[in-house]
C-alpha positions as CSV (number, residue, x, y, z in Angstrom):
1,M,-24.2,124.0,30.9
2,E,-27.5,125.8,31.6
3,A,-26.2,129.0,30.0
4,Y,-25.3,126.9,26.9
5,Q,-28.8,125.5,26.8
6,K,-30.3,129.0,26.8
7,N,-27.9,130.2,24.1
8,P,-26.1,127.4,22.3
9,T,-23.1,128.4,20.2
10,D,-20.4,126.4,18.5
11,K,-17.7,128.2,20.4
12,E,-19.3,127.4,23.8
13,K,-19.9,123.8,22.6
14,Q,-16.2,123.3,21.8
15,K,-15.2,124.8,25.2
16,L,-17.5,122.4,27.0
17,Y,-16.2,119.4,25.1
18,Q,-12.6,120.5,26.0
19,D,-13.5,121.1,29.6
20,F,-15.0,117.7,29.9
21,D,-12.0,116.0,28.2
22,R,-9.6,117.9,30.5
23,W,-11.5,116.9,33.5
24,V,-11.8,113.2,32.8
25,T,-8.3,112.7,31.4
26,Q,-6.5,114.3,34.4
27,R,-4.3,111.9,36.4
28,V,-5.1,111.3,40.0
29,N,-3.4,109.2,42.7
30,Y,-6.5,107.1,43.5
31,P,-6.8,104.0,41.3
32,A,-10.5,103.7,41.8
33,L,-11.2,107.3,40.9
34,Q,-8.9,107.0,37.9
35,S,-10.8,104.0,36.7
36,E,-14.2,105.8,37.1
37,L,-12.8,108.8,35.1
38,G,-11.8,106.4,32.4
39,K,-15.3,105.0,32.3
40,L,-16.7,108.5,31.8
41,M,-14.5,109.0,28.7
42,V,-15.9,105.8,27.2
43,V,-19.5,107.2,27.4
44,R,-18.5,110.8,26.5
45,E,-20.8,111.1,23.5
46,E,-23.8,109.9,25.5
47,L,-23.1,112.2,28.4
48,L,-22.6,115.2,26.2
49,L,-25.6,114.6,24.0
50,V,-27.1,117.7,25.4
51,L,-24.5,119.7,23.5
52,E,-25.9,118.4,20.2
53,Y,-29.5,118.7,21.4
54,P,-29.6,121.6,23.9
55,W,-33.4,121.2,24.6
56,L,-32.7,117.9,26.4
57,P,-33.1,118.2,30.2
58,L,-30.0,117.9,32.3
59,H,-31.7,115.5,34.8
60,N,-33.8,112.4,34.6
61,N,-36.6,113.6,37.0
62,L,-39.2,113.0,34.3
63,S,-38.1,109.4,33.8
64,E,-38.2,108.9,37.6
65,R,-41.7,110.3,37.8
66,Q,-42.7,108.1,34.9
67,I,-42.1,104.8,36.7
68,R,-43.1,105.9,40.2
69,E,-46.8,104.8,39.8
70,Y,-45.7,101.6,38.2
71,V,-43.4,100.7,41.1
72,K,-46.1,101.4,43.6
73,R,-48.6,99.1,41.8
74,R,-46.0,96.4,41.5
75,K,-45.2,96.5,45.3
76,V,-48.9,96.4,46.2
77,S,-49.9,93.6,43.8
78,G,-46.8,91.5,44.2
79,G,-45.9,91.6,40.5
80,T,-47.1,89.3,37.8
81,R,-47.0,85.6,37.4
82,S,-45.6,85.3,33.9
83,K,-43.4,87.1,31.4
84,L,-46.5,87.7,29.2
85,G,-48.3,89.3,32.2
86,R,-45.3,91.5,32.9
87,K,-45.2,92.5,29.2
88,C,-48.9,93.3,29.1
89,R,-48.7,95.3,32.4
90,D,-45.7,97.3,31.1
91,T,-47.3,98.0,27.7
92,F,-50.5,99.2,29.2
93,A,-48.7,101.3,31.9
94,S,-46.7,102.9,29.1
95,L,-49.7,103.6,27.0
96,K,-51.6,105.1,29.9
97,K,-48.7,107.4,30.9
98,T,-48.2,108.5,27.3
99,C,-51.9,109.3,26.9
100,K,-51.9,111.3,30.1
101,Q,-48.8,113.3,29.0
102,H,-50.5,114.2,25.7
103,G,-53.9,115.1,27.2
104,V,-55.6,112.0,25.8
105,S,-58.1,109.9,27.8
106,F,-56.6,106.4,28.1
107,A,-60.0,104.8,28.1
108,K,-61.1,106.8,25.0
109,Y,-57.8,106.0,23.3
110,L,-58.3,102.2,23.9
111,R,-61.9,102.4,22.7
112,D,-60.9,104.3,19.6
113,R,-58.3,101.7,18.7
114,L,-60.3,98.6,19.6
115,T,-63.4,99.8,17.6
116,G,-61.3,100.9,14.6
117,V,-62.7,104.4,14.6
118,N,-59.3,106.0,14.6
119,M,-60.5,109.5,15.5
120,I,-57.7,110.0,18.0
121,P,-54.2,110.4,16.4
122,R,-51.7,107.7,17.0
123,L,-49.5,108.2,20.0
124,G,-46.3,108.2,17.8
125,H,-47.7,111.1,15.9
126,L,-48.5,113.0,19.1
127,I,-45.0,112.4,20.4
128,L,-43.4,113.6,17.2
129,K,-45.6,116.7,17.2
130,A,-44.8,117.5,20.8
131,S,-41.1,117.1,20.2
132,G,-41.1,119.5,17.4
133,Y,-39.2,116.9,15.3
134,Q,-41.7,117.0,12.4
135,E,-41.4,120.7,12.0
136,T,-37.6,120.5,12.1
137,V,-37.6,117.7,9.4
138,L,-40.1,119.5,7.2
139,S,-38.2,122.9,7.5
140,N,-34.9,121.2,6.6
141,G,-36.5,119.4,3.7
142,I,-35.4,116.0,5.0
């Protein structure tokens, strides 16, 4: 799979799809394992999304790191008292993390938004720019 990510070709993509299908449709003598293999086939497209988008990582380490700080704070503080408090905490934690990822000061971003100055680009714009999606869309004329 890593070789495919470095040099994706249609031929290799088809081979990987076939290998996956052969692996999860094989018959085994263990009912529990057979059941699990069947579940993999149900989520086949999601599991093989990397074949359509080879730049996607093959692990979720980034996602795990994203929530680590949040989990520590929740343990120390004992959580929130209301659904609204939880929603506010989650929203601000997400904003803070996204700002940090894109090299933007969280405090300056909040000040920029609250004062209406709007000198700092919207986070959605920064995310699209970092993903390369805008360039892809513009070059394809979509």
